[in-house]
PQR file of N, CA, C, O and H, with PARSE charges and radii, in Angstrom:
ATOM      1  N   MET A   1     121.836 136.086 102.732 -0.4000 1.5000
ATOM      2  CA  MET A   1     121.988 134.514 102.908 -0.0000 2.0000
ATOM      3  C   MET A   1     120.825 133.970 101.847  0.5500 1.7000
ATOM      4  O   MET A   1     119.658 134.358 101.812 -0.5500 1.4000
ATOM      5  N   PRO A   2     121.402 133.040 101.051 -0.5600 1.5000
ATOM      6  CA  PRO A   2     120.085 132.544 100.033  0.2800 2.0000
ATOM      7  C   PRO A   2     119.400 131.377 100.943  0.5500 1.7000
ATOM      8  O   PRO A   2     119.807 130.929 102.015 -0.5500 1.4000
ATOM      9  N   LYS A   3     118.256 131.023 100.210 -0.4000 1.5000
ATOM     10  CA  LYS A   3     117.038 130.413 100.939 -0.0000 2.0000
ATOM     11  C   LYS A   3     117.597 129.163 100.757  0.5500 1.7000
ATOM     12  O   LYS A   3     118.248 128.935  99.737 -0.5500 1.4000
ATOM     13  H   LYS A   3     117.925 131.387  99.339  0.4000 1.0000
ATOM     14  N   LEU A   4     117.405 128.193 101.741 -0.4000 1.5000
ATOM     15  CA  LEU A   4     117.596 126.512 101.523 -0.0000 2.0000
ATOM     16  C   LEU A   4     116.874 125.616 101.113  0.5500 1.7000
ATOM     17  O   LEU A   4     115.749 125.531 101.605 -0.5500 1.4000
ATOM     18  H   LEU A   4     116.876 128.378 102.569  0.4000 1.0000
ATOM     19  N   LYS A   5     117.261 124.735 100.159 -0.4000 1.5000
ATOM     20  CA  LYS A   5     116.324 124.171  99.543 -0.0000 2.0000
ATOM     21  C   LYS A   5     115.352 123.070 100.351  0.5500 1.7000
ATOM     22  O   LYS A   5     115.829 122.588 101.379 -0.5500 1.4000
ATOM     23  H   LYS A   5     118.175 124.804  99.759  0.4000 1.0000
ATOM     24  N   THR A   6     114.343 122.753 100.038 -0.4000 1.5000
ATOM     25  CA  THR A   6     113.370 122.103 100.621 -0.0000 2.0000
ATOM     26  C   THR A   6     113.220 120.753  99.904  0.5500 1.7000
ATOM     27  O   THR A   6     112.724 120.720  98.778 -0.5500 1.4000
ATOM     28  H   THR A   6     113.956 123.144  99.204  0.4000 1.0000
ATOM     29  N   LYS A   7     113.760 119.306 100.713 -0.4000 1.5000
ATOM     30  CA  LYS A   7     113.288 118.095  99.815 -0.0000 2.0000
ATOM     31  C   LYS A   7     111.687 118.050  99.574  0.5500 1.7000
ATOM     32  O   LYS A   7     110.984 117.625 100.492 -0.5500 1.4000
ATOM     33  H   LYS A   7     114.163 119.333 101.628  0.4000 1.0000
ATOM     34  N   SER A   8     111.013 118.535  98.198 -0.4000 1.5000
ATOM     35  CA  SER A   8     109.988 118.017  97.818 -0.0000 2.0000
ATOM     36  C   SER A   8     108.910 117.089  98.047  0.5500 1.7000
ATOM     37  O   SER A   8     107.689 117.113  97.896 -0.5500 1.4000
ATOM     38  H   SER A   8     111.584 118.880  97.453  0.4000 1.0000
ATOM     39  N   GLY A   9     109.818 116.212  98.488 -0.4000 1.5000
ATOM     40  CA  GLY A   9     108.846 114.917  98.750 -0.0000 2.0000
ATOM     41  C   GLY A   9     108.574 115.040 100.199  0.5500 1.7000
ATOM     42  O   GLY A   9     107.538 114.572 100.671 -0.5500 1.4000
ATOM     43  H   GLY A   9     110.810 116.192  98.611  0.4000 1.0000
ATOM     44  N   VAL A  10     109.442 115.638 100.918 -0.4000 1.5000
ATOM     45  CA  VAL A  10     109.018 115.336 102.536 -0.0000 2.0000
ATOM     46  C   VAL A  10     107.675 116.300 102.567  0.5500 1.7000
ATOM     47  O   VAL A  10     106.798 115.984 103.372 -0.5500 1.4000
ATOM     48  H   VAL A  10     110.283 116.019 100.534  0.4000 1.0000
ATOM     49  N   LYS A  11     107.478 117.420 101.759 -0.4000 1.5000
ATOM     50  CA  LYS A  11     106.038 118.313 102.213 -0.0000 2.0000
ATOM     51  C   LYS A  11     104.967 117.049 102.182  0.5500 1.7000
ATOM     52  O   LYS A  11     104.245 116.811 103.150 -0.5500 1.4000
ATOM     53  H   LYS A  11     108.190 117.676 101.105  0.4000 1.0000
ATOM     54  N   LYS A  12     104.938 116.154 100.795 -0.4000 1.5000
ATOM     55  CA  LYS A  12     103.780 115.331 100.625 -0.0000 2.0000
ATOM     56  C   LYS A  12     103.890 114.064 101.672  0.5500 1.7000
ATOM     57  O   LYS A  12     102.833 113.458 101.848 -0.5500 1.4000
ATOM     58  H   LYS A  12     105.524 116.347 100.008  0.4000 1.0000
ATOM     59  N   ARG A  13     104.843 113.678 102.260 -0.4000 1.5000
ATOM     60  CA  ARG A  13     104.822 112.793 102.943 -0.0000 2.0000
ATOM     61  C   ARG A  13     104.635 112.871 104.659  0.5500 1.7000
ATOM     62  O   ARG A  13     104.049 112.138 105.456 -0.5500 1.4000
ATOM     63  H   ARG A  13     105.701 114.170 102.117  0.4000 1.0000
ATOM     64  N   PHE A  14     105.271 113.881 104.781 -0.4000 1.5000
ATOM     65  CA  PHE A  14     104.909 113.844 106.397 -0.0000 2.0000
ATOM     66  C   PHE A  14     104.274 115.557 106.658  0.5500 1.7000
ATOM     67  O   PHE A  14     104.334 116.606 106.017 -0.5500 1.4000
ATOM     68  H   PHE A  14     105.746 114.477 104.134  0.4000 1.0000
ATOM     69  N   LYS A  15     103.547 115.037 108.227 -0.4000 1.5000
ATOM     70  CA  LYS A  15     103.139 116.400 108.968 -0.0000 2.0000
ATOM     71  C   LYS A  15     103.860 116.353 110.201  0.5500 1.7000
ATOM     72  O   LYS A  15     104.629 115.508 110.658 -0.5500 1.4000
ATOM     73  H   LYS A  15     103.498 114.185 108.749  0.4000 1.0000
ATOM     74  N   LEU A  16     103.339 117.716 110.748 -0.4000 1.5000
ATOM     75  CA  LEU A  16     103.852 117.907 111.961 -0.0000 2.0000
ATOM     76  C   LEU A  16     102.435 117.954 112.920  0.5500 1.7000
ATOM     77  O   LEU A  16     101.345 118.441 112.618 -0.5500 1.4000
ATOM     78  H   LEU A  16     102.714 118.403 110.377  0.4000 1.0000
ATOM     79  N   THR A  17     102.894 117.192 114.333 -0.4000 1.5000
ATOM     80  CA  THR A  17     101.755 117.529 115.362 -0.0000 2.0000
ATOM     81  C   THR A  17     101.849 118.756 115.883  0.5500 1.7000
ATOM     82  O   THR A  17     102.758 119.572 115.729 -0.5500 1.4000
ATOM     83  H   THR A  17     103.779 116.797 114.578  0.4000 1.0000
ATOM     84  N   ALA A  18     100.924 118.841 116.470 -0.4000 1.5000
ATOM     85  CA  ALA A  18     100.809 120.275 117.496 -0.0000 2.0000
ATOM     86  C   ALA A  18     102.369 120.112 118.027  0.5500 1.7000
ATOM     87  O   ALA A  18     103.234 120.756 117.435 -0.5500 1.4000
ATOM     88  H   ALA A  18     100.186 118.178 116.595  0.4000 1.0000
ATOM     89  N   THR A  19     102.716 119.312 119.065 -0.4000 1.5000
ATOM     90  CA  THR A  19     103.822 119.389 120.036 -0.0000 2.0000
ATOM     91  C   THR A  19     105.069 119.484 119.048  0.5500 1.7000
ATOM     92  O   THR A  19     106.174 119.700 119.545 -0.5500 1.4000
ATOM     93  H   THR A  19     102.013 118.789 119.546  0.4000 1.0000
ATOM     94  N   GLY A  20     104.955 119.353 117.856 -0.4000 1.5000
ATOM     95  CA  GLY A  20     106.243 119.177 117.055 -0.0000 2.0000
ATOM     96  C   GLY A  20     106.950 117.699 116.582  0.5500 1.7000
ATOM     97  O   GLY A  20     108.100 117.730 116.144 -0.5500 1.4000
ATOM     98  H   GLY A  20     104.057 119.177 117.452  0.4000 1.0000
ATOM     99  N   LYS A  21     106.263 116.478 116.680 -0.4000 1.5000
ATOM    100  CA  LYS A  21     106.430 115.255 116.222 -0.0000 2.0000
ATOM    101  C   LYS A  21     106.067 115.156 114.951  0.5500 1.7000
ATOM    102  O   LYS A  21     105.043 115.627 114.456 -0.5500 1.4000
ATOM    103  H   LYS A  21     105.329 116.453 117.036  0.4000 1.0000
ATOM    104  N   VAL A  22     106.881 114.559 114.430 -0.4000 1.5000
ATOM    105  CA  VAL A  22     106.600 113.945 112.620 -0.0000 2.0000
ATOM    106  C   VAL A  22     105.614 112.646 112.749  0.5500 1.7000
ATOM    107  O   VAL A  22     105.788 111.543 113.266 -0.5500 1.4000
ATOM    108  H   VAL A  22     107.712 114.176 114.833  0.4000 1.0000
ATOM    109  N   LYS A  23     104.446 113.268 112.025 -0.4000 1.5000
ATOM    110  CA  LYS A  23     103.455 112.004 111.904 -0.0000 2.0000
ATOM    111  C   LYS A  23     103.629 111.762 110.091  0.5500 1.7000
ATOM    112  O   LYS A  23     103.807 112.578 109.187 -0.5500 1.4000
ATOM    113  H   LYS A  23     104.305 114.164 111.605  0.4000 1.0000
ATOM    114  N   MET A  24     103.468 110.098 110.088 -0.4000 1.5000
ATOM    115  CA  MET A  24     103.845 110.259 108.683 -0.0000 2.0000
ATOM    116  C   MET A  24     103.238 108.903 108.223  0.5500 1.7000
ATOM    117  O   MET A  24     102.891 108.292 109.234 -0.5500 1.4000
ATOM    118  H   MET A  24     103.323 109.435 110.822  0.4000 1.0000
ATOM    119  N   GLY A  25     102.973 108.194 107.098 -0.4000 1.5000
ATOM    120  CA  GLY A  25     102.279 107.096 106.800 -0.0000 2.0000
ATOM    121  C   GLY A  25     103.041 106.020 107.206  0.5500 1.7000
ATOM    122  O   GLY A  25     104.253 106.091 107.405 -0.5500 1.4000
ATOM    123  H   GLY A  25     103.254 108.691 106.277  0.4000 1.0000
ATOM    124  N   VAL A  26     102.170 104.724 107.376 -0.4000 1.5000
ATOM    125  CA  VAL A  26     102.747 103.354 107.762 -0.0000 2.0000
ATOM    126  C   VAL A  26     103.028 102.577 106.692  0.5500 1.7000
ATOM    127  O   VAL A  26     102.138 102.219 105.921 -0.5500 1.4000
ATOM    128  H   VAL A  26     101.185 104.666 107.214  0.4000 1.0000
ATOM    129  N   ALA A  27     104.747 102.121 106.482 -0.4000 1.5000
ATOM    130  CA  ALA A  27     105.386 101.308 105.314 -0.0000 2.0000
ATOM    131  C   ALA A  27     104.437 100.058 105.001  0.5500 1.7000
ATOM    132  O   ALA A  27     103.857  99.611 105.991 -0.5500 1.4000
ATOM    133  H   ALA A  27     105.470 102.413 107.108  0.4000 1.0000
ATOM    134  N   GLY A  28     104.286  99.675 104.263 -0.4000 1.5000
ATOM    135  CA  GLY A  28     104.307  97.854 104.115 -0.0000 2.0000
ATOM    136  C   GLY A  28     102.357  97.692 103.987  0.5500 1.7000
ATOM    137  O   GLY A  28     101.694  96.741 104.401 -0.5500 1.4000
ATOM    138  H   GLY A  28     104.758 100.037 103.459  0.4000 1.0000
ATOM    139  N   LYS A  29     101.910  98.773 103.388 -0.4000 1.5000
ATOM    140  CA  LYS A  29     100.116  98.399 103.276 -0.0000 2.0000
ATOM    141  C   LYS A  29      99.801  98.531 101.761  0.5500 1.7000
ATOM    142  O   LYS A  29      98.611  98.429 101.463 -0.5500 1.4000
ATOM    143  H   LYS A  29     102.448  99.546 103.052  0.4000 1.0000
ATOM    144  N   ARG A  30     100.851  98.783 100.584 -0.4000 1.5000
ATOM    145  CA  ARG A  30     100.246  98.872  99.574 -0.0000 2.0000
ATOM    146  C   ARG A  30      99.502  97.821  98.590  0.5500 1.7000
ATOM    147  O   ARG A  30      98.413  97.749  98.023 -0.5500 1.4000
ATOM    148  H   ARG A  30     101.818  98.866 100.826  0.4000 1.0000
ATOM    149  N   HIS A  31     101.008  96.833  98.726 -0.4000 1.5000
ATOM    150  CA  HIS A  31     100.698  95.506  97.589 -0.0000 2.0000
ATOM    151  C   HIS A  31     101.212  94.327  98.416  0.5500 1.7000
ATOM    152  O   HIS A  31     101.909  94.485  99.418 -0.5500 1.4000
ATOM    153  H   HIS A  31     101.893  96.892  99.188  0.4000 1.0000
ATOM    154  N   ARG A  32     100.860  93.228  97.976 -0.4000 1.5000
ATOM    155  CA  ARG A  32     101.224  91.789  98.568 -0.0000 2.0000
ATOM    156  C   ARG A  32     100.795  91.753  99.984  0.5500 1.7000
ATOM    157  O   ARG A  32     101.681  91.643 100.831 -0.5500 1.4000
ATOM    158  H   ARG A  32     100.294  93.100  97.162  0.4000 1.0000
ATOM    159  N   LEU A  33      99.561  91.830 100.358 -0.4000 1.5000
ATOM    160  CA  LEU A  33      99.087  91.908 101.472 -0.0000 2.0000
ATOM    161  C   LEU A  33      98.514  90.640 101.907  0.5500 1.7000
ATOM    162  O   LEU A  33      98.269  90.344 103.076 -0.5500 1.4000
ATOM    163  H   LEU A  33      98.841  91.920  99.669  0.4000 1.0000
ATOM    164  N   ILE A  34      98.310  89.873 100.820 -0.4000 1.5000
ATOM    165  CA  ILE A  34      97.686  88.249 100.848 -0.0000 2.0000
ATOM    166  C   ILE A  34      99.019  87.248 101.665  0.5500 1.7000
ATOM    167  O   ILE A  34      98.872  86.062 101.962 -0.5500 1.4000
ATOM    168  H   ILE A  34      98.510  90.114  99.870  0.4000 1.0000
ATOM    169  N   SER A  35     100.067  87.917 101.873 -0.4000 1.5000
ATOM    170  CA  SER A  35     101.233  87.371 102.604 -0.0000 2.0000
ATOM    171  C   SER A  35     101.592  87.462 103.759  0.5500 1.7000
ATOM    172  O   SER A  35     102.535  86.932 104.347 -0.5500 1.4000
ATOM    173  H   SER A  35     100.187  88.881 101.632  0.4000 1.0000
ATOM    174  N   HIS A  36     100.455  88.480 104.249 -0.4000 1.5000
ATOM    175  CA  HIS A  36     100.577  89.183 105.719 -0.0000 2.0000
ATOM    176  C   HIS A  36      99.479  88.702 106.209  0.5500 1.7000
ATOM    177  O   HIS A  36      98.472  88.591 105.509 -0.5500 1.4000
ATOM    178  H   HIS A  36      99.689  88.911 103.772  0.4000 1.0000
ATOM    179  N   ASN A  37      99.527  88.246 107.859 -0.4000 1.5000
ATOM    180  CA  ASN A  37      97.812  87.889 108.601 -0.0000 2.0000
ATOM    181  C   ASN A  37      97.518  89.419 108.709  0.5500 1.7000
ATOM    182  O   ASN A  37      98.062  90.495 108.458 -0.5500 1.4000
ATOM    183  H   ASN A  37     100.345  88.337 108.427  0.4000 1.0000
ATOM    184  N   ALA A  38      96.072  88.796 109.348 -0.4000 1.5000
ATOM    185  CA  ALA A  38      95.073  90.229 109.607 -0.0000 2.0000
ATOM    186  C   ALA A  38      95.933  91.088 110.482  0.5500 1.7000
ATOM    187  O   ALA A  38      96.274  92.218 110.131 -0.5500 1.4000
ATOM    188  H   ALA A  38      95.631  87.922 109.552  0.4000 1.0000
ATOM    189  N   LYS A  39      96.273  90.565 111.595 -0.4000 1.5000
ATOM    190  CA  LYS A  39      96.998  91.338 112.715 -0.0000 2.0000
ATOM    191  C   LYS A  39      97.682  92.753 111.871  0.5500 1.7000
ATOM    192  O   LYS A  39      97.419  93.954 111.942 -0.5500 1.4000
ATOM    193  H   LYS A  39      95.996  89.647 111.880  0.4000 1.0000
ATOM    194  N   TYR A  40      98.785  91.868 110.969 -0.4000 1.5000
ATOM    195  CA  TYR A  40      99.733  93.177 110.661 -0.0000 2.0000
ATOM    196  C   TYR A  40      98.569  94.126 109.725  0.5500 1.7000
ATOM    197  O   TYR A  40      98.160  95.215 110.128 -0.5500 1.4000
ATOM    198  H   TYR A  40      98.998  90.893 110.911  0.4000 1.0000
ATOM    199  N   ILE A  41      98.240  93.652 108.741 -0.4000 1.5000
ATOM    200  CA  ILE A  41      97.408  94.531 107.869 -0.0000 2.0000
ATOM    201  C   ILE A  41      96.595  95.474 108.755  0.5500 1.7000
ATOM    202  O   ILE A  41      96.500  96.670 108.479 -0.5500 1.4000
ATOM    203  H   ILE A  41      98.573  92.768 108.414  0.4000 1.0000
ATOM    204  N   ARG A  42      95.925  94.845 109.977 -0.4000 1.5000
ATOM    205  CA  ARG A  42      95.431  96.078 110.995 -0.0000 2.0000
ATOM    206  C   ARG A  42      95.893  96.847 111.636  0.5500 1.7000
ATOM    207  O   ARG A  42      95.297  97.830 112.075 -0.5500 1.4000
ATOM    208  H   ARG A  42      96.002  93.874 110.201  0.4000 1.0000
ATOM    209  N   GLN A  43      97.246  96.522 111.863 -0.4000 1.5000
ATOM    210  CA  GLN A  43      98.414  97.456 113.021 -0.0000 2.0000
ATOM    211  C   GLN A  43      98.849  98.637 111.775  0.5500 1.7000
ATOM    212  O   GLN A  43      98.968  99.828 112.062 -0.5500 1.4000
ATOM    213  H   GLN A  43      97.731  95.723 111.507  0.4000 1.0000
ATOM    214  N   GLN A  44      99.029  98.185 110.582 -0.4000 1.5000
ATOM    215  CA  GLN A  44      99.587  99.127 109.746 -0.0000 2.0000
ATOM    216  C   GLN A  44      98.445 100.350 108.990  0.5500 1.7000
ATOM    217  O   GLN A  44      98.663 101.259 108.189 -0.5500 1.4000
ATOM    218  H   GLN A  44      98.932  97.217 110.350  0.4000 1.0000
ATOM    219  N   ARG A  45      97.172  99.872 109.674 -0.4000 1.5000
ATOM    220  CA  ARG A  45      96.137 101.192 109.287 -0.0000 2.0000
ATOM    221  C   ARG A  45      96.717 102.493 109.899  0.5500 1.7000
ATOM    222  O   ARG A  45      97.427 102.485 110.905 -0.5500 1.4000
ATOM    223  H   ARG A  45      96.995  99.134 110.325  0.4000 1.0000
ATOM    224  N   GLY A  46      96.309 103.787 109.113 -0.4000 1.5000
ATOM    225  CA  GLY A  46      96.321 104.797 109.506 -0.0000 2.0000
ATOM    226  C   GLY A  46      98.166 105.590 109.579  0.5500 1.7000
ATOM    227  O   GLY A  46      99.133 105.328 108.864 -0.5500 1.4000
ATOM    228  H   GLY A  46      95.733 103.794 108.296  0.4000 1.0000
ATOM    229  N   THR A  47      98.094 106.174 110.259 -0.4000 1.5000
ATOM    230  CA  THR A  47      99.527 106.993 110.424 -0.0000 2.0000
ATOM    231  C   THR A  47      99.957 106.475 111.690  0.5500 1.7000
ATOM    232  O   THR A  47      99.249 105.899 112.516 -0.5500 1.4000
ATOM    233  H   THR A  47      97.308 106.387 110.840  0.4000 1.0000
ATOM    234  N   LYS A  48     101.427 106.782 111.781 -0.4000 1.5000
ATOM    235  CA  LYS A  48     102.292 106.551 113.243 -0.0000 2.0000
ATOM    236  C   LYS A  48     103.144 108.088 113.339  0.5500 1.7000
ATOM    237  O   LYS A  48     103.114 109.132 112.688 -0.5500 1.4000
ATOM    238  H   LYS A  48     102.002 107.250 111.110  0.4000 1.0000
ATOM    239  N   VAL A  49     103.732 107.697 114.261 -0.4000 1.5000
ATOM    240  CA  VAL A  49     104.708 109.167 114.730 -0.0000 2.0000
ATOM    241  C   VAL A  49     106.033 108.693 114.444  0.5500 1.7000
ATOM    242  O   VAL A  49     106.292 107.603 114.953 -0.5500 1.4000
ATOM    243  H   VAL A  49     103.757 106.849 114.791  0.4000 1.0000
ATOM    244  N   ALA A  50     107.026 109.283 113.696 -0.4000 1.5000
ATOM    245  CA  ALA A  50     108.237 108.529 113.494 -0.0000 2.0000
ATOM    246  C   ALA A  50     109.276 108.447 114.752  0.5500 1.7000
ATOM    247  O   ALA A  50     108.842 108.975 115.776 -0.5500 1.4000
ATOM    248  H   ALA A  50     106.815 110.169 113.282  0.4000 1.0000
ATOM    249  N   ALA A  51     110.174 108.048 114.813 -0.4000 1.5000
ATOM    250  CA  ALA A  51     111.386 107.721 115.740 -0.0000 2.0000
ATOM    251  C   ALA A  51     111.923 109.052 116.044  0.5500 1.7000
ATOM    252  O   ALA A  51     112.102 109.718 115.024 -0.5500 1.4000
ATOM    253  H   ALA A  51     110.526 107.618 113.982  0.4000 1.0000
ATOM    254  N   PRO A  52     112.258 109.688 117.233 -0.5600 1.5000
ATOM    255  CA  PRO A  52     113.276 110.696 117.598  0.2800 2.0000
ATOM    256  C   PRO A  52     114.294 110.862 116.465  0.5500 1.7000
ATOM    257  O   PRO A  52     114.619 111.967 116.031 -0.5500 1.4000
ATOM    258  N   GLY A  53     114.885 109.446 115.915 -0.4000 1.5000
ATOM    259  CA  GLY A  53     116.359 109.872 115.244 -0.0000 2.0000
ATOM    260  C   GLY A  53     115.744 109.867 113.777  0.5500 1.7000
ATOM    261  O   GLY A  53     116.370 110.498 112.925 -0.5500 1.4000
ATOM    262  H   GLY A  53     114.621 108.548 116.268  0.4000 1.0000
ATOM    263  N   ASP A  54     114.547 109.197 113.395 -0.4000 1.5000
ATOM    264  CA  ASP A  54     114.056 109.831 112.182 -0.0000 2.0000
ATOM    265  C   ASP A  54     113.605 111.297 112.046  0.5500 1.7000
ATOM    266  O   ASP A  54     114.089 112.134 111.284 -0.5500 1.4000
ATOM    267  H   ASP A  54     114.038 108.684 114.086  0.4000 1.0000
ATOM    268  N   ALA A  55     112.604 111.460 112.911 -0.4000 1.5000
ATOM    269  CA  ALA A  55     112.080 112.864 112.747 -0.0000 2.0000
ATOM    270  C   ALA A  55     113.351 114.200 112.635  0.5500 1.7000
ATOM    271  O   ALA A  55     113.111 115.282 112.100 -0.5500 1.4000
ATOM    272  H   ALA A  55     112.211 110.780 113.530  0.4000 1.0000
ATOM    273  N   ARG A  56     114.483 113.893 113.160 -0.4000 1.5000
ATOM    274  CA  ARG A  56     115.609 114.581 112.878 -0.0000 2.0000
ATOM    275  C   ARG A  56     115.938 114.945 111.690  0.5500 1.7000
ATOM    276  O   ARG A  56     115.892 116.132 111.368 -0.5500 1.4000
ATOM    277  H   ARG A  56     114.678 113.014 113.595  0.4000 1.0000
ATOM    278  N   HIS A  57     116.402 113.787 110.675 -0.4000 1.5000
ATOM    279  CA  HIS A  57     116.622 113.532 109.439 -0.0000 2.0000
ATOM    280  C   HIS A  57     115.568 114.452 108.915  0.5500 1.7000
ATOM    281  O   HIS A  57     115.839 115.417 108.201 -0.5500 1.4000
ATOM    282  H   HIS A  57     116.439 112.822 110.936  0.4000 1.0000
ATOM    283  N   VAL A  58     114.175 114.079 109.343 -0.4000 1.5000
ATOM    284  CA  VAL A  58     112.871 114.827 108.322 -0.0000 2.0000
ATOM    285  C   VAL A  58     113.228 116.424 108.441  0.5500 1.7000
ATOM    286  O   VAL A  58     113.642 117.032 107.453 -0.5500 1.4000
ATOM    287  H   VAL A  58     113.955 113.295 109.923  0.4000 1.0000
ATOM    288  N   LYS A  59     113.022 117.150 109.872 -0.4000 1.5000
ATOM    289  CA  LYS A  59     113.054 118.189 109.623 -0.0000 2.0000
ATOM    290  C   LYS A  59     114.137 118.988 109.516  0.5500 1.7000
ATOM    291  O   LYS A  59     114.025 120.202 109.686 -0.5500 1.4000
ATOM    292  H   LYS A  59     112.686 116.657 110.675  0.4000 1.0000
ATOM    293  N   GLY A  60     115.317 118.404 109.223 -0.4000 1.5000
ATOM    294  CA  GLY A  60     116.868 118.763 108.468 -0.0000 2.0000
ATOM    295  C   GLY A  60     116.386 118.818 107.063  0.5500 1.7000
ATOM    296  O   GLY A  60     117.087 119.502 106.317 -0.5500 1.4000
ATOM    297  H   GLY A  60     115.408 117.418 109.085  0.4000 1.0000
ATOM    298  N   TRP A  61     115.112 118.120 106.421 -0.4000 1.5000
ATOM    299  CA  TRP A  61     114.952 117.961 105.240 -0.0000 2.0000
ATOM    300  C   TRP A  61     113.997 118.993 104.850  0.5500 1.7000
ATOM    301  O   TRP A  61     113.618 119.111 103.685 -0.5500 1.4000
ATOM    302  H   TRP A  61     114.543 117.564 107.027  0.4000 1.0000
ATOM    303  N   ALA A  62     113.504 119.925 106.033 -0.4000 1.5000
ATOM    304  CA  ALA A  62     112.535 120.860 105.356 -0.0000 2.0000
ATOM    305  C   ALA A  62     112.665 122.013 106.365  0.5500 1.7000
ATOM    306  O   ALA A  62     111.832 122.203 107.251 -0.5500 1.4000
ATOM    307  H   ALA A  62     113.812 119.830 106.980  0.4000 1.0000
ATOM    308  N   PRO A  63     113.522 122.605 106.219 -0.5600 1.5000
ATOM    309  CA  PRO A  63     114.110 123.884 107.230  0.2800 2.0000
ATOM    310  C   PRO A  63     113.201 124.678 107.818  0.5500 1.7000
ATOM    311  O   PRO A  63     113.197 125.015 109.003 -0.5500 1.4000
ATOM    312  N   TYR A  64     112.278 125.036 106.816 -0.4000 1.5000
ATOM    313  CA  TYR A  64     111.543 125.886 106.997 -0.0000 2.0000
ATOM    314  C   TYR A  64     110.235 125.454 107.985  0.5500 1.7000
ATOM    315  O   TYR A  64     109.657 126.270 108.703 -0.5500 1.4000
ATOM    316  H   TYR A  64     112.281 124.763 105.854  0.4000 1.0000
ATOM    317  N   GLY A  65     109.923 124.211 107.901 -0.4000 1.5000
ATOM    318  CA  GLY A  65     108.678 123.282 108.801 -0.0000 2.0000
ATOM    319  C   GLY A  65     107.831 122.832 107.736  0.5500 1.7000
ATOM    320  O   GLY A  65     107.968 123.168 106.560 -0.5500 1.4000
ATOM    321  H   GLY A  65     110.393 123.548 107.317  0.4000 1.0000
ATOM    322  N   LEU A  66     106.927 122.038 108.195 -0.4000 1.5000
ATOM    323  CA  LEU A  66     106.155 121.265 107.447 -0.0000 2.0000
ATOM    324  C   LEU A  66     104.751 122.174 107.551  0.5500 1.7000
ATOM    325  O   LEU A  66     104.557 122.622 108.682 -0.5500 1.4000
ATOM    326  H   LEU A  66     106.815 121.765 109.150  0.4000 1.0000
ATOM    327  N   ASP A  67     103.786 122.499 106.589 -0.4000 1.5000
ATOM    328  CA  ASP A  67     102.636 123.198 106.842 -0.0000 2.0000
ATOM    329  C   ASP A  67     101.693 122.371 107.016  0.5500 1.7000
ATOM    330  O   ASP A  67     100.556 122.774 107.258 -0.5500 1.4000
ATOM    331  H   ASP A  67     103.943 122.135 105.671  0.4000 1.0000
TER
END
């Protein structure tokens, strides 16, 4: 069988937790922050765990796992 292709962007944007959940950066914190309030900016800090439906897609794009 040939090897499966991996989406190269997934390797850069996602990591797996020890329990197998998908960890990702939060959207909406790069620019145009002046129009958001302080609570929004504070909550967008750090990383979040992807929803189960989204995690299923991400794991499909990385068939051999994420390092």
